[in-house]
N, C-alpha and C positions, 0 to 999 in steps of 0.2 A: 664464442664459446670453444669451448674447444676438448674435444673426447678422441682420446689416441692419437694419432698420427693426424685426425683432422680437425678442421676449424670451420666453424660455418659462424657466418654473419647476417642477419637478419635483417639488417640496413642496409647490405650491399646486395642482398640477396645473393651470397654465393656460398659453394661449398667448394672447399680444398682439400688435396689429401698434403701432405708433405709439400703446402707451399702453391702446388700445381689442383689448377680448377676443374671440379668435378662436373661433365654434363649433367644434369640432372632440367628433367620439365617442370612445369611454372607449381603443378600441381603438386608432384611430387615433391617438390621443396619444402612446400605450404604444409603438407602432411606432415614432413619430417621435425620440421621447426616447430609445429605447433605442438608434435612428444616429445620433443626437448624442452621448451619452455613448461610444460606438463608431468616432468617426469617423473617427480612425486607420487603418481597415483596411476593408477589403474581406466584409459582413457577411453570410453566407451564407442563404440563405433559411431550412434546416431550423433555423438556429440564432435565424429570427428567429420562424419555427411554437414552435419547442418555448419559448422566453422568451415568448412575449404567448399563446402557447394552452393550455403546460403539456401534461397528459395526455389533452388533449381532439382527435379527430382533426378535421384542419379538410384541407381541398383548400389547392393551392397558389391556386385562386382566388383565394379568401378572402384571402392575403396581398396579392396584386394592386388586391384591391380598396382595400384599406388602404393601400399605397402612392398608389395614384391620387388619394385624400382629401386623403392628406398634400401630394401636390403643391398640391393644389388649393389647400388652406389656406396653402401659402405662396407663390401666385403661379406656381407652376412648371407643367409639363409634361413629358409622359411625350417628347415630341420635343426639349425645351430641354433638361429637364437642369441646369438651375443650382442645384439642392439637392438632390436626389437623384438619381445616378447609378446607372444600371442596367449592371454591368457580366453580361452572357448565359453561361447558363450555371456565375455564381459566386455572384453575389446584388447588394445593394447596400449605397453608398455616399454618406454625407452630405459633402456635398463646400465647402459654407459657412464660410468664416471664423468662428469660435465665440471669444466670450468669455468666459469662464466664472466669471462674476462667482459663482452664488448659491454655485460649492465655494470659490471663492477669497476671499473677504471674509472670513470667517469661520472657520476651522477648527477651533475649539477646539467651536463649535458645530453643526459636523457631527459631529465625534467622539462627543460627545453622545449625539445622533439615533439614535445605534446601538441604544438603549432602545428607542426610540421605534419604530423598526423592527423589532424581535425580537416587542415587544408588538403591534404590528399583526399578526405573523406571517410577515415576511418575513427573511431569513438577512441577515448579513453579514457580510465577510470586509473590515476595514483594518487600513492599515500607518500607525501613526504616526511621521512623522522629523523631525529636524530641532529648533528649542527645544536646551532644557537636558536633562541626566539627570531631575534633578529636577522639571521643568518636566513633562516625560513622564508620571510617575511620579505626581505629585499629577493629573494628568490620568483616569489608571487609576485611583487610589483615588475618585474625583469618579464614577467610571464604577461601579465598581463598589457605591457608596452610595447610586446611581441605579439600579441594577439591583433591589439587594438590596428596595431600599424598592415597587419596584414589582413586587414580588414573582418575581424571577426567581429561579433556579440560577445561583449567580455563585464563578467560581476564579479565583484569582488569583495567582500566582509569578514567582517570579525565577530562573536560571542562578545556579547557586553554584558558585567557582572549587572551592570546599571536599569538593565531592561526587563521589564513585568514579563514583557512576549517570550516565550520558548525560540520563536522563529523569526527573530530579529535580525539572526547573521545572515537568512536565506535572505527573509525580503530587503535586507540591505543590498545586495546581491545583485538580487534583480530588478532593483531601482535605481542604481547604477545602469546595470544593460538599459531597460525603458529609458532612462534619461537621453542615456547615447543616439537611442535610437529608437524612437517613435511609432517609428512604420510597425515594431512589433506589436502594442497593443492595440493598434487599426485593424491585425487581422487576428483577433481575438472574440470570439461572442459578449454579447453585449455582459452574459451576467459571468464569466471566467473574467473580462476586461474589470468587472467593480470588486469583483473578489481581490484583485491585484490590488489596486487600489487601495481598497479598504485598508488591506495588510500593509503596506508601505504606508498609508497616512495614520494610520490608529495603530499598528501592528499588532492588532486582535484580529482573529480571522470570524467571518459568521461560522462556520465551523472546520473543524480540522478535516474532514473530510474533504470538504469542497476546496480549501486550502491548498490538498494537496492535488488534488486537480487540476488547479488552475496552476498554479508553479508547473506541473510537468508542464499541461497544454504549454504555456509560455516559451521553457527551453525550446520543447521539440519547434516552434514555430521557429523559433530564434536558428536553430541546429536546418530547419529547411531551407531559411534566409540565406545564411550566411555562415554558419557554422559557428559553434556558443561554446566559452569558455568558461567556466564557473569556477570563483576561487576562494574556497572556506579556512582563515586563519586562523590557528589558536584552536583547531577541533578539540582540546583537549580540556577547555571549560565550555565548549558547546552542552548544552542541555539535550537530555535525550531525544526528544520528540524533534528537534531540530537534525540530529545525528539519523532519525529515523528517515526523514524527509530527503538529508541529502545521500544515505543510499541507495533509497529508490531511485532516486537521477542519476547514481552514478549506475544506476542497470542499463540506464535509458543506453548508455555509451556503447552497448554492443551493436545495436542495431541502426543509432542517429550519429549525425557530424557532434559531435557532446566530448569535451573534455570537462570534467569532475576532477579536481585537485586541494585536495585535501591537506593541510601542513597541521603536525603535529599527533601524536598518538590517542586514539580512543582512548575515553574511561576504563572503558569494556573491552580493550580490544585481547586482553589473554583470555576473557570468556570467549572467541570465537569471532575475529573480525570476517566479514562477508568479503568472500572468496574471489570479488573480480575487481579487486583494488590490488595494482601495479604496486612497493612497495620499493621505495628509491631511498636509501640512506644517506644522509650526510656526513661529511667528515664531523669524530669531535670537537666542539668547541675550543677555541684556544684563550689563552688569555681578554686577546681582544681589547680594546682603548677604555680603560672603568672610565666610569663618573665621575661626577667630585663626591668624595668622603663627604658623610655627613657631619664632618666640622669645619668644610670647607662652605658651608650655606650659611646663612643667617641663621639665629638659634632658632626665630618662629617659623621656618619655614623647613629647619631640618625636622623640629619636633611635630609638626605638623604631619609631616611623609614619615615619620614613626607612626607616629597615633595611625594614619590612614591605609598603611600598610597593615595594617591584623587585618583589616578584613578582605586582604589579597592583592595581588599588583594592579589589580584597573583600580580605576574610580573616578567619579565624575566629581563636579565642583558643587554636589550636593552631600554626595559622599562627604566630601571634605570637612565640607560644614559640621553636619553633625556627629563625624570622625575626633575632631578639634575642638567641635565648640564657636564655629566662627559667623559671622555674619558673611552676609553676601559677597559686602567689597571687601572683605578683608582676605575669603576665600578666592577672588580674583587676583589679586593682588600675591600672594603665594602662589596661585599658580605659574603667573606672569613672570614670577622670580627664579620659580622650578624650572620653568621653562627656558630662560638666559640661559642658567646656568647649567643645563642639558643633564638636571635631575632627574627629569620627569619626560618621557617622549611620549607624541598624539599618539593614541590608540582607538579603535573603532567607538565612536559615541564616550570619548573620556579621552584617560591619561595613562600610561604605566609608568610606575615610579621605579627607577636604577638603582639594582639591588644595593649596588656600593656607596647611594647618597641616605641608606635609612637609618645606618648605625646598629646601635646592639636593640634588640626587640624590646619592648613593654614587660616590665614586673609581672602586670596581671593580665594579658588581652582578654580573658574572660568579661572582664569589666569592661573595657575599651569597650566590648561587639555588645553588651548587655548599652551602655550608653550611646553610641551610637544605633542600634536599635528605635532606645527610645525616641531621639532626636527627629528620628529619620520618620517617625508615627506625626512627630509634633510638624514637621515640615512639607507633611503631604504624600510622601512617597505613597508608590506599593506597595498593597498589604506582603505580597510575598516578597521584596527584601526587607522587610521591616521582620518579618515571620524567622526567614533564613538568618538576619542575623542575633535576633532572639532565644533561636535556638542550637548553634551556633555558639552563646553564650552560657549553654546551660540552662535556660530559665522555660524549661516546655508551656508550663503555666503561663505563664508570659506571653508565649509565641501564638497558644492556641487562639487566641479571635481573630488574628490577624493569619493564620492560618486556614482559620476557618472562614473567613474573607476571600482567602485566595482562591480556595477552592470553590468558591460560591461563582467569582468569578470563571474560572476557566470551564464549571458548568452551562454556565450560558454560552457561553460556544463549544460547547462538546467534545473539551479535551481530557474523557476521561480519564486517563493516564495521568493526567498532574492533580485532577479529582481525588485518587486514589492516594496519591504522596501526600497532599497536604492535609485530608484527611486521617491517615495514619497518624502522621505526626501530631494532630490537634486531639485525638478523642480517648485518648485517657486522661487527655488536660482539662475540655472545656466544659463550664460552667454545665448545672441539670438543664438550664431551661436553654442551653445552645443545641444540648443530646439532641432530641427531635432531628434537628435538622442535618445537625452534621450525620447522623447515622442515616438520612435519610439520605442524602448526595450520594455518600459511600456506595449505601446499594440499587439506587441508579448507573453508580456507574458501573459496579458489576458487572448488574443485569447487562449494559450496554455494549460493553468486553462480552460478554459473553461465559462469561466464571458464575461454575452452578453455585457458588458458593451466598450468590444474590440471596437467593432463596433465605438461607439463614441471616442474610444482613436484613433484609426487611421484616425478618423475624424479631430482630434487635432492636430495630427502629420505632416497631408494634409495642413493643414493651413497654414504650419512655414518652409514645406520642399523645398530645392532650386531644382530647373525645374527638375535636376538625378536626385531625388528622389522620385519624384513622380507617377514615372511610375511602381516600385514596391511595393511602398504604395497601389498603389489603387488594384495591384493582391490580396495584401494580406487582403486587406478588402474586398472583393469581396470571397475572401475564409472564411474568417470570418463570414459574413452574411450568406453566403452557408451551415456553419452549424448551424448557429442558426435559418435558416430555413427562414429568412428575405433575401426575390428572390430580394425587389425592390430596396434594399439598393448595393446589388450583382450587380444587371442591372445596376445601376446609376453610378460603379461604374468601371461599363468595359465597358461604350458607347466612344467610339474614340479609345479605346487600339485592337490595328490591330501589328500584325508578325513584326518587326523590323529587325531581323536579329542578333538579342541581348540575353545573357542571361534568359531572362526574358520571349520567345517566347512559352519554352511550358507551363509554367505556366498560360499565361494567355489565349493558348488556351483549357486547360484542365477545367478552371472556365468558361469558355465561352462556354464549350461542357458539364459542371456539370450543369449549369443552364438551358441552353435548355433541358436537358434530362429531368429534376426535372420539369420544365414546361409544358410538354409532345410532345418539337419539338423534334422528332428523327432525323430525314431528319437533320437537321444543328446541332446536338449534333455528328452523324457520322461524316460531313465534317471536325468539328471540331476535333476532337480525328484524327481520320487519320490524320492530321496535325501534331496535339499536339505527335502523338507518331514518327514520322518521326522527330520532332523538336528535341524530348527529346534522338534519337538512334543519333542523330548528333549531339551534345550538352555529349554526354555519361552519361546523370543523370539520373541512376537507379533507383530511387524513382518516379520519374516522368515517366519512363517509364514503370512502375507498373501500376500508375494509369491511365495511359493513356489506357493499356492493357483489365486491369478493367471500364474503361468505353464502351472500344469496346464490350466486352463480354455481357454486361449488354445491350448497343446496339441492338445486333444481339439477346440477347435470347427475348428483347421485340420483333422484329421483326420476332422469329419464326425460325430465323437462327443459335443456338448457338452451335449444334451439326455438321452443316458444319463449321462453326468458327474456333470451336477446331481440326478438321481436317484437312484445311488450315495452323490451326498451326502450325499440325504436321509436313504435307510436309515442309514448309518454315523453321522450326527450324532445318529438316534433323537429320546430325550425331551431333549437336550440343548441346550439353547436357547440358549444360550451359544454353544458352540461351532458349532450351527448359523447362528448370526448372524452367527459371525468368518466362516463357510464361503463363506454367500452376497453376505456385504460385499465379498468377496474376488473371486467375479462379477460385478460391478458395471461393470468395466472392460471384460472379456468379450464381456456384452452387447452393448457400443456396436460390436467387430467385427459383433455380429450385424446390429445397428441401422444401420450406418451403410455394410453391404455388400450384396449383389446380393440377398438375400434378401428377397421379397415383405412388406410390413409386414401385408398378412394372413394369411401364413403363419407370421411373429414374431406376432400375437395369440394365433391359434390354438394356436401353442406354449406359449407363455404361458399359456394357458388349462387347457390341458391341464394343465401341472406344476402352478398352482394347483387345481386338481381331486385329483390325487394327494395332493399338501399337504394339502389340508381331508380329505379321507378316513385321512387320521393320525395328522393334527393338528399337521402341521408346521408352525407357525407365521410363523418366518422363514423357509423357503420361498415361504408363501403370498403374504408382502407382499413379497418379491420378484418373482414373477411378475407380480402387479398394478403393481408398479412399471413391467416389462418393456410390460406389456402397454400402460400409459400413453405411455409413450415412441415405439411405434408409432402409437400414434395421433394424439400430439403433429407428429412427422416426416411422416406420412402427409395432415397439414392438418385432421384429425379435432376440431378444439377443443374442441368440448362433452364429446366423450366423454373424451377428453387429461383435460381437467380435472377431470369426476368419479373418473377410474382413481387419477390422482397426488394427490388429497386422500385416496382411502381410502388409497392409498400413506405416503402421513405420518403418518395416523392409525395406521396397524396396525405401521409403522416405530417411532415414539414411544411406543406401548404395550409394544415390546417392549424399550425404551431402545436400541435400534440407532441411536446415532449418526450412523451412514455413510449409511447407506440413506435416511434422513430428508433428512440434509442433500440428496443428493440428487435424492430426490425433490421436495423443495422448491425447488433449482435447475431441474429439469423443471417445474414449476410455474408457478414464474417467468415460463417462457419462455413458456407458455402465456399469463398475461396481458399479457405484453408483443407478443407476437404479436393478442392483443385489443385493444390501445390502451393499458392501464391500467400508463404507466408506472410511478407513485406503489408500488402495489400489488407489481409487478415488483421493486421494492428493497426494499422490505419483506420480501418472503420471502427475497430473495437475502442481505440481512440476519441474517434467523434461520440460512438455511445455513452461512455462512459463521464465524457463531459457535461453529456443529458443527461444522464442515471441519476448523477450528484444532487440536483438542483429537481427531481423530478418528484413528486408526493409517492412514487412507487417503486425510490427507489429499494425499501427490502427488499422486493420482490426482484427489481432488473439486475443490481450488485452482483448477487450472486452468479446469476447464467454470465456476466460479464466476466468478472474475477475466472470461473471456471473457465470459459474460450480462452483469454489472455494465458493462462497456464500450459493449453494445450499451443498456443500461439509464439510461445519463448521460444528463443533460439537453440536454448540449450540447458542444461539440471538448473544449472546455478540461478541462470535467470527463472527457471519457474520455479523455484526455491521462493527468490524474490518475489514473487507475486503472491505467490502464499502465503509470505507473512504478510504482506501490504491488504490482502484482504482478510488475514484474521485482524490484525491491527485496526482498519477501518471498517468492520462491519459492527452493525448495531445491533445486539444480539436480543436487545430487550425487546425492539420492534420487528425484528430478520420475522420472510416466512418460515416457520419450521417446513412446508411443503418444498419449497425452492432450495432450499437448503441444501439438497444432494448435487443441485448442477453446481455447486462450488465444493461438498466435502468429498467427491468422486476422482474429481480430478487432482484436488489438489490429497489424496492420499496413495493416487500413482505416484504424483509428483515426487512426495516424501520418500517412498517407498524404492522408485530410482534412486535419489540424491542419499541412502544411507541414512535419512533419518527414521528409524525404523517405528519406534515409540511413537513418532507423531503420527505416523500414516495407518496404525493402527487404530490409534483416537479419531482420525478422521475415517476411517473405515466403517467404526461402530457411530459416529454420527450417519455416516451414509446409509446403513442398514435403519439405523430408526428412523431417519427421512423417508425412506425406499417402502417402508412400512405403510405406508398413509396415504401412498398411490395405488389405486387399483391399474390391473393388467401387469404384464409382464417385464417391459423396458427399461423402467430402470432399476429393476429387480436380477435383471442382464449387465449393468455395467457396474454392479457390486461385486458382479462375480466377479467382473473382468479386471476393477482393481485390489481386487482378492488375490487373483493372479498375480499382479506386478509384486504383490508381499510377500508370497508363496514364494515365487523365485529369488527373491530381496534376502529371505530368507533361508535358502539355498535350497527350496522343494521344487524343483525345477518339473516333479512325475505330477505334483499336486497343482502347479500352474496351469501346465499344460490339459490337466481335467478342468479345473475353473475355466479355463479360455473356450473350452470345447462347450461346458455349459452354457455359458456365454452365450454362444454362436448362436447354439440351438435356439436360445430364450429371443432373441433379435431378430434369426428364422420369424419365430413366430410373432414378432411385434413387426415384423416386415420392414424390417431395418436391414438391407442387403449388406449394405455398406460397414457396416459395426461388425455384421456378423462376419464376414470375410477378413476384415482385418483382424479378426481372434481366432479365426482359424488360421489363416497365415500364420500370427504368432505359436499356434499351439503345435503346428509342423514344425515351428524353427527349433522349438525346443527339444522333440522330439528325433531331432538331425543331429 
């Protein structure tokens, strides 16, 4: 990279002036190189500290010193700022014009260097653009061969239009990785290994959320063992769900020995591609060696290719049979002849037609698409493929029943975005008899992704629902309204709903109890939840039982009787360890009320120690583990990191010995907070990764995930990575069942990350959600956190005085809550703003 008389080579770690080597210290070179690479923007000081010093704690004076040395090496000064300009309160920017020779001369060589990067311990996210499809594919194969030669775990795949799964390309790549390295699966937990194997065998995950965690976990294990190379070809054909997962894996490259290389432009690249990809552009494709012309092929082969090409470049033999009206044997013969002639080439899960082999297009492509769709249906193809062809043919009414079937399949594995896609395609065209099911699926999906439109969608479903379906829809409407804070709609939905001995009794009673609790009527809430707990236990619905026990704990806490409730639960469970673990896991959420409320932390620790002593007396191990965890949390919030680390590590062991995944996950998340406060970001992320894997399989996921993702945002190494965590949290959260009280734990860090990352409108939305959730808490601690988030937004909006005021208010509230570390952070930040 050249600027003025200088030449900077990242590869050779050299700075030259007029050809002469300029001596610079390694960290000075790293700071300069990072600023040059990111010269299109102001680089925040925190980002430079994270990128150059990683997990080591250093003061800003160290950075200031390196900036001064970098300026001196370039003949610049702090007064002139001709090369490196200071933006007070924001960061630094490299402002000289740069000729990027090193990156631009040989894009193929740059792409091939990702293997060197991984071997050297550096992660890379790369998108290969330009050139031809075949040149990009050839480059990926070269990367794969070199990666295998160098001992990396390598997986390469591409999307297939013939697959019903949006995750086929990622699953195929991970399948190759595990086939070549079976030890990777052996290093995973049983639950994660089962999820990986399920997707590889059937292409359908248990849920999207579990698959996301499992895929990430496998890739990180591969990175830890050998280094990993994930290659995705033809990204322009990949479904949005697959791209979201690949993009999330690309985020891992910032902290792991992983290279994620994507060939082809993302369909939504113009709308804003994730910023962690480096882009290399291959030279424009030349004429190359043409395939055989259509006239050179046997007439029936050329005609079959012409017809199947209407659906796109890729096809399999089922598509060929449908498009050309062939039987299985004839389709085999056509493919063999086309392969022999070079008219098609093998592709992922099928074949690709060479453009020269197709000849003139068909006169009425929509008719071919319609015929293809109908024949695919007759041949038993997945409903997604049939619906796609019929919809593309301009026959939405004919496509509607297949789209509904596709939505039904997507809902079964919680692919909520896919549900919305298919129901959106079909909702104006389904038969009246199918409308209730379609509208119900759509409402459930909207509720699951946290869209306030869910309330209106449930009302639309109720308007056409048969009598037998009204009760369940009203319960779901009430829950969606409660999640969005709309108590009046929830109350209206529950009017007249009484237990009738049916399967929805517990859900009705829990919704009534939540409505009463949030309305301040503790007596009604207590009566409803007692009945709900009995109904859930009778029906054997563990999720509802957990919700009922949690609400009972909240009611007891409101009455000042929580400790007595815990003792009663301990005695009632007796020697039933599984039941006791369920009961005390359910109280994890209630414990946060105590921890973030007005009760002094010394009293919380004393209460926990008394509970543990009573538990040890009667041998109630789940109660003892719970008490240890609460004591560790109290020490953490009080700023005693040493005691917190000891107690929380013990809680991890105790819950792990019981097989209590929820408690283990929660203890790991809190232990990660200790390590983060102590400055060990890498260890914090490792603990959170373990916590996330356990939480996804926990019945308390709707409480735990919000906490884990909130801490992951704070653990992220830079702003882009933090925003990626926020996006992931929003994507995988199931707001239909998410805990409104716990939501503040993700909303506050998400608001801060969006404010710092320049996404101000999203920051305002998250801040409103944080305020709504914090209003449900007793005490001051979360109100302090909301003010701190507001300070970040005020600063981003150009109001430093308002930001300083909010930070001081937050500090005072943190002091009142007994959280000295948080109070000190806010005061230091306020002082920096004043300076």
